[in-house]
C-alpha positions as CSV (number, residue, x, y, z in Angstrom):
1,M,-32.6,1.7,-11.3
2,D,-29.2,0.3,-12.5
3,T,-28.4,-3.4,-11.7
4,I,-25.2,-3.7,-9.1
5,A,-23.4,-7.1,-10.7
6,N,-21.3,-7.3,-7.6
7,P,-22.4,-5.3,-4.7
8,H,-19.8,-6.2,-2.2
9,D,-16.9,-4.3,-4.7
10,T,-19.4,-1.6,-5.3
11,V,-19.7,-1.1,-1.4
12,L,-17.0,-2.0,0.3
13,F,-14.2,-1.8,-2.4
14,R,-14.8,1.3,-4.5
15,E,-16.4,3.3,-2.1
16,S,-13.5,2.6,0.8
17,F,-10.7,2.6,-1.5
18,G,-11.8,5.8,-3.1
19,Q,-11.4,7.6,0.0
20,R,-7.6,8.6,1.1
21,E,-8.3,8.5,4.7
22,I,-9.8,5.1,4.9
23,A,-7.6,3.0,2.5
24,P,-4.4,3.1,4.5
25,D,-5.9,2.0,8.0
26,F,-7.9,-1.0,6.1
27,L,-4.7,-2.2,4.4
28,R,-2.7,-1.8,7.6
29,H,-4.9,-4.4,9.5
30,Q,-6.0,-6.8,6.8
31,L,-2.1,-7.1,5.1
32,P,0.2,-9.3,6.5
33,A,3.4,-8.1,8.2
34,P,5.7,-9.0,5.7
35,L,3.9,-7.1,3.0
36,L,3.4,-4.1,5.1
37,A,7.2,-3.9,5.6
38,V,8.1,-3.3,2.1
39,I,5.3,-0.6,1.4
40,D,4.7,2.5,2.1
41,L,1.0,2.9,2.8
42,E,1.4,7.1,3.5
43,T,2.0,7.5,-0.6
44,L,-1.3,5.8,-1.9
45,E,-2.8,7.6,-4.5
46,I,-6.4,7.5,-5.5
47,A,-6.6,6.1,-9.0
48,K,-10.3,5.6,-10.8
49,D,-9.5,3.4,-13.4
50,S,-9.4,0.0,-12.8
51,Y,-7.2,-3.2,-14.5
52,V,-8.7,-6.6,-15.1
53,A,-6.3,-9.5,-16.4
54,Q,-7.3,-10.7,-19.5
55,D,-7.9,-14.3,-18.1
56,L,-9.9,-12.6,-15.3
57,R,-12.4,-10.8,-17.3
58,A,-15.3,-13.1,-17.5
59,S,-15.6,-13.1,-13.1
60,F,-15.3,-9.5,-13.2
61,C,-18.5,-8.8,-15.1
């Protein structure tokens, strides 16, 4: 069995945000109003890739 380095990342973000029906609702309830005013949650697209900035890679692994 593989060891999960960060179970919160895998369970919450990867699973929840990987579902088009869940992500907009979560963001709608978690993001501040000024940010919601400038983004269109209806145009979200699921992307399987991930990006981690060079200076954060040590904490990503």
